[in-house]
C-alpha positions in Angstrom: -159.4 -15.3 -9.6 -158.9 -18.0 -7.0 -159.7 -20.7 -9.6 -157.0 -19.3 -11.9 -154.5 -19.3 -9.0 -155.4 -22.9 -8.1 -155.0 -24.0 -11.8 -151.5 -22.4 -12.0 -150.5 -24.1 -8.8 -151.6 -27.5 -10.1 -149.7 -27.0 -13.4 -146.5 -26.1 -11.4 -146.8 -29.4 -9.4 -147.4 -31.8 -12.3 -145.5 -35.1 -12.3 -144.1 -36.3 -15.5 -142.6 -39.7 -16.4 -139.1 -39.0 -17.8 -136.5 -41.4 -19.2 -133.2 -40.8 -17.4 -131.3 -43.8 -18.6 -131.2 -46.4 -21.4 -129.5 -49.7 -22.1 -129.6 -52.7 -24.4 -128.0 -56.1 -25.0 -127.5 -57.1 -28.6 -126.3 -60.7 -28.9 -123.0 -61.1 -30.7 -124.1 -64.2 -32.7 -125.1 -62.9 -36.1 -127.3 -65.1 -38.4 -127.3 -64.0 -42.0 -130.0 -65.0 -44.6 -127.6 -67.3 -46.3 -127.3 -69.4 -43.1 -130.8 -70.6 -44.0 -129.8 -72.1 -47.3 -129.6 -75.7 -45.9 -133.0 -75.5 -44.0 -135.9 -77.6 -45.1 -138.8 -75.2 -45.4 -142.3 -76.7 -45.6 -145.9 -75.4 -45.8 -148.5 -75.9 -43.0 -149.4 -79.3 -44.4 -145.8 -80.5 -44.3 -145.3 -80.4 -48.0 -142.4 -78.8 -49.9 -142.8 -75.1 -50.9 -141.7 -76.1 -54.4 -139.0 -73.4 -54.6 -135.3 -73.4 -53.9 -134.2 -71.9 -50.6 -132.3 -69.2 -52.6 -135.6 -68.1 -54.1 -137.4 -68.3 -50.7 -134.7 -66.2 -49.0 -134.5 -63.6 -51.8 -138.3 -63.1 -51.7 -138.2 -63.0 -47.9 -135.6 -60.2 -48.0 -137.7 -58.2 -50.6 -140.8 -58.4 -48.4 -139.2 -57.8 -44.9 -135.9 -56.0 -45.6 -134.2 -58.4 -43.1 -130.6 -59.4 -44.1 -129.5 -60.7 -40.7 -130.5 -61.1 -37.1 -129.0 -61.8 -33.7 -129.3 -65.0 -31.7 -128.5 -65.4 -28.0 -125.5 -67.5 -27.0 -126.5 -71.1 -26.1 -125.7 -70.6 -22.4 -127.9 -67.5 -22.0 -131.7 -67.2 -21.4 -134.0 -64.3 -21.7 -133.5 -63.1 -18.0 -129.8 -63.0 -18.6 -130.2 -60.7 -21.6 -132.6 -58.6 -19.5 -130.0 -58.4 -16.7 -127.3 -57.2 -19.0 -129.5 -54.5 -20.4 -130.6 -53.5 -16.9 -127.0 -53.2 -15.7 -126.2 -50.8 -18.6 -129.4 -48.8 -18.0 -128.8 -48.3 -14.3 -125.3 -47.1 -15.0 -126.6 -44.8 -17.7 -129.2 -43.3 -15.3 -126.5 -42.9 -12.5 -128.9 -44.2 -9.8 -128.6 -46.5 -6.8 -130.3 -49.8 -7.8 -131.7 -50.0 -4.3 -133.8 -46.9 -5.1 -135.9 -48.7 -7.7 -139.6 -48.9 -6.8 -140.4 -51.4 -9.6 -138.8 -53.7 -12.1 -141.1 -54.6 -15.0 -140.0 -57.1 -17.5 -142.0 -57.5 -20.8 -141.6 -60.8 -22.5 -143.8 -63.6 -23.9 -142.0 -67.0 -23.6 -140.0 -66.9 -20.4 -136.6 -68.4 -20.1 -136.5 -70.9 -22.9 -133.3 -72.9 -22.8 -131.4 -73.8 -25.9 -132.9 -76.9 -27.5 -135.6 -77.1 -24.9 -139.1 -75.7 -25.5 -140.6 -75.9 -22.0 -142.1 -72.8 -20.4 -140.1 -71.4 -17.5 -141.6 -68.4 -15.8 -141.5 -69.3 -12.1 -140.2 -67.2 -10.5 -140.9 -64.3 -12.8 -138.2 -63.0 -15.0 -138.3 -59.7 -13.2 -137.6 -61.6 -9.9 -134.7 -63.2 -11.6 -133.3 -59.9 -12.8 -133.7 -58.4 -9.4 -131.8 -61.4 -7.9 -129.0 -61.0 -10.5 -128.8 -57.3 -9.8 -128.4 -58.1 -6.1 -131.1 -55.8 -5.0 -131.9 -56.2 -1.3 -134.8 -53.7 -1.0 -138.0 -55.7 -0.4 -140.0 -52.6 -1.5 -138.7 -52.9 -5.1 -141.5 -54.8 -6.7 -140.6 -57.1 -9.6 -143.2 -58.5 -12.0 -143.6 -59.6 -15.7 -145.9 -58.2 -18.4 -146.8 -60.5 -21.3 -148.6 -58.4 -23.9 -147.2 -59.6 -27.3 -144.7 -57.4 -29.1 -146.2 -54.2 -27.6 -145.3 -55.5 -24.1 -142.4 -53.1 -23.4 -144.4 -50.0 -24.4 -147.4 -51.3 -22.4 -145.0 -51.6 -19.4 -144.0 -48.0 -20.0 -147.7 -47.0 -19.9 -148.2 -48.9 -16.7 -145.1 -47.2 -15.2 -146.4 -43.8 -16.2 -149.6 -44.4 -14.1 -147.5 -45.5 -11.1 -145.2 -42.5 -11.3 -148.0 -40.0 -11.8 -149.6 -41.3 -8.6 -146.9 -39.5 -6.6 -146.0 -42.6 -4.5 -143.3 -43.9 -6.9 -140.0 -42.4 -8.1 -138.0 -44.8 -10.2 -139.0 -47.7 -12.4 -136.8 -50.1 -14.5 -138.7 -51.2 -17.6 -137.1 -54.0 -19.7 -138.1 -55.7 -22.9 -136.3 -59.0 -23.5 -136.9 -62.1 -25.6 -135.3 -65.1 -27.2 -137.8 -65.6 -30.1 -135.3 -67.7 -32.0 -136.0 -70.5 -29.6 -139.7 -70.7 -30.2 -139.8 -70.6 -34.0 -140.2 -73.6 -36.2 -137.0 -74.2 -38.3 -139.3 -75.7 -41.0 -141.4 -72.5 -41.2 -140.0 -69.8 -43.4 -141.4 -67.2 -41.0 -138.7 -68.4 -38.6 -136.3 -66.1 -40.5 -138.1 -63.1 -39.1 -137.2 -63.6 -35.5 -134.3 -62.6 -33.3 -133.2 -62.2 -29.7 -132.2 -59.2 -27.6 -133.0 -56.9 -24.7 -133.6 -53.2 -24.2 -134.4 -51.1 -21.1 -135.0 -47.7 -19.7 -135.2 -46.0 -16.3 -138.4 -44.0 -16.0 -138.4 -41.4 -13.2 -141.0 -39.0 -11.7 -140.0 -35.4 -12.4 -142.0 -32.4 -11.3 -142.2 -29.5 -13.7 -144.2 -26.6 -15.1 -144.2 -27.7 -18.8 -145.2 -31.1 -20.3 -142.2 -33.4 -20.7 -141.7 -37.2 -20.9 -144.7 -39.3 -21.6 -147.5 -36.8 -22.4 -150.1 -39.2 -23.9 -150.7 -42.8 -24.7 -153.2 -45.0 -26.4 -153.8 -48.8 -26.3 -156.4 -51.0 -28.0 -157.0 -54.8 -27.9 -158.9 -56.4 -30.8 -159.4 -59.9 -29.4 -162.9 -60.8 -30.7 -161.9 -61.2 -34.3 -158.1 -61.2 -34.2 -156.9 -63.0 -31.1 -155.6 -66.0 -33.1 -153.6 -64.2 -35.7 -150.4 -65.2 -33.7 -150.6 -68.5 -31.9 -148.5 -71.5 -30.7 -148.7 -74.6 -32.9 -146.9 -77.7 -34.1 -143.9 -77.9 -36.3 -144.6 -78.1 -40.0 -142.5 -81.3 -39.9 -144.1 -83.7 -37.5 -142.3 -86.9 -38.5 -138.7 -85.8 -38.2 -136.4 -84.7 -35.5 -138.9 -82.3 -34.0 -141.5 -83.9 -31.9 -145.1 -83.3 -33.1 -146.3 -81.9 -29.8 -143.7 -79.2 -29.6 -145.1 -75.7 -29.6 -143.8 -73.1 -32.0 -144.8 -69.5 -32.8 -147.0 -69.3 -35.8 -148.9 -66.5 -37.5 -151.3 -65.6 -40.3 -148.9 -63.2 -42.0 -151.1 -61.7 -44.6 -154.0 -61.1 -42.3 -151.7 -59.6 -39.7 -150.1 -57.3 -42.3 -153.6 -56.0 -43.3 -154.7 -55.6 -39.7 -151.6 -53.5 -38.9 -152.0 -51.3 -41.9 -155.7 -50.6 -41.1 -155.4 -50.0 -37.3 -151.9 -48.8 -36.3 -152.0 -45.4 -38.2 -155.4 -44.4 -36.6 -154.1 -45.4 -33.2 -151.0 -43.2 -33.6 -153.2 -40.3 -34.9 -155.5 -40.7 -31.9 -152.5 -40.5 -29.5 -151.1 -37.4 -31.3 -154.5 -35.7 -31.0 -154.8 -36.7 -27.4 -151.6 -34.8 -26.7 -152.4 -31.9 -29.0 -149.4 -32.7 -31.0 -149.1 -31.9 -34.7 -147.5 -34.6 -36.8 -145.2 -31.9 -38.3 -143.7 -31.5 -34.8 -142.7 -35.2 -34.5 -139.0 -35.7 -34.8 -138.8 -39.5 -34.7 -141.3 -42.4 -34.9 -139.8 -45.4 -33.1 -142.0 -48.3 -34.2 -141.9 -52.0 -33.4 -140.1 -53.7 -36.3 -141.7 -56.9 -37.4 -141.4 -56.3 -41.1 -139.6 -53.5 -42.8 -142.0 -53.1 -45.7 -145.0 -53.2 -43.4 -143.6 -50.4 -41.3 -143.0 -48.3 -44.3 -146.6 -48.8 -45.4 -147.8 -48.0 -41.9 -145.8 -44.7 -42.0 -147.2 -43.8 -45.4 -150.8 -44.4 -44.2 -150.3 -42.4 -41.1 -149.2 -39.3 -43.1 -152.0 -40.0 -45.6 -154.4 -39.5 -42.7 -153.1 -35.9 -42.6 -153.1 -35.6 -46.4 -149.3 -35.3 -46.4 -147.5 -37.0 -49.2 -143.9 -35.9 -48.4 -142.7 -37.9 -45.4 -139.7 -36.3 -43.6 -136.5 -38.3 -44.4 -135.2 -40.2 -41.4 -138.3 -39.9 -39.3 -138.6 -43.6 -38.8 -135.1 -45.1 -38.1 -134.9 -48.9 -38.7 -132.7 -51.6 -37.3 -134.7 -54.6 -38.6 -132.3 -55.1 -41.6 -129.5 -56.2 -39.2 -131.3 -57.0 -35.9 -134.5 -58.7 -37.2 -137.6 -58.9 -35.1 -136.7 -59.2 -31.4 -140.3 -58.6 -30.3 -140.5 -56.5 -27.1 -136.8 -55.6 -27.4 -137.0 -53.8 -30.7 -138.1 -50.4 -29.6 -136.0 -50.0 -26.4 -132.9 -51.3 -28.2 -133.5 -48.8 -31.0 -134.0 -46.0 -28.5 -130.8 -46.8 -26.7 -128.8 -46.8 -29.9 -130.1 -43.4 -30.9 -130.1 -42.0 -27.3 -126.4 -42.7 -26.9 -125.4 -41.6 -30.4 -124.6 -45.1 -31.7 -126.9 -45.0 -34.7 -125.8 -42.0 -36.8 -127.1 -39.9 -38.4 -130.1 -40.3 -36.2 -130.2 -38.4 -32.9 -132.6 -37.2 -30.2 -132.2 -33.8 -28.8 -133.7 -31.8 -26.0 -137.1 -30.5 -27.1 -137.8 -33.2 -29.6 -141.1 -35.0 -29.8 -141.0 -38.8 -30.3 -143.7 -41.2 -31.0 -143.5 -44.9 -29.9 -145.8 -47.4 -31.5 -146.2 -51.2 -31.5 -148.5 -53.9 -32.7 -148.5 -57.6 -31.9 -150.2 -60.7 -30.5 -153.5 -60.1 -28.9 -154.1 -58.4 -31.3 -152.7 -55.4 -29.3 -151.7 -51.9 -30.5 -150.3 -49.1 -28.4 -148.7 -45.7 -29.0 -147.2 -43.0 -26.8 -146.1 -39.4 -27.4 -142.9 -38.5 -25.6 -141.4 -35.0 -25.3 -137.6 -34.9 -24.6 
């Protein structure tokens, strides 16, 4: 009898990590596919692809579903985008910024200035955001998390551990990136990338029933797959771009296959960990690197449950007009839906959401969230 009483008492004092505010910054500068018609695309050996840019762009659209993407204004860097998203998020959560216990900024390339490829991460971007916010509290700890495209979700997972400890109350988690500034203009993969920032406030809430982040799963496959995304030279080494400049490169076909084979089981493991049926999932918010790849991932996920009919609208997509903004894709999508700015999609009280991402590492993560 006493054991049952103790168990009930523990259940009534559980701490859950709950989203209380969202925000995003979508750059105003829109780059359409036709803006790449004058580019000189080359293969990895520096030779012409042997196709017109019109053909290259049309095939790119068919494979990725990307029609346009957003680039940051020339005078802005990643920490600026993160700051604007943070301002909106703090206002959304209606909290005092001085009450923040942590500011975690997920990114991969630091503050890359326009036309300058040098790494700039000292001080951390989180420190810069804290400065821009004017936060005086020295107990608000600011740090960065580089984890490839899954960085924002991994920051959410870290924040969940902090909040469940009972010593932390409020955390600002930001995903921000200017990927457009680290891609090789002579590599057709450069058309994938975009800039942006998204953020949430995650708070510790005590309750009787599971709410907020109820389970998460992370895996890192580095032994065989760590070099699927890497930094390399421009495909044009004798032109205006210096041969020693570092640009984001990837083995696209291998990455595509890796994601198809490993992301669906990771999501399934996370659902099982939380005792959640896939039929109860309202939305799957997935990192958007390639529209067709995400569709294939979704199909394989439901195939694991022997389900052929996938619910319409379960995986809202922004990649067609926002491109791949790395760590910013999921929190930006969440903010749009959360605030009713991406109709007909909506998130209501009681809904179950799945977050999932895959990227450089190779890293995969997933989380189940109950609204």
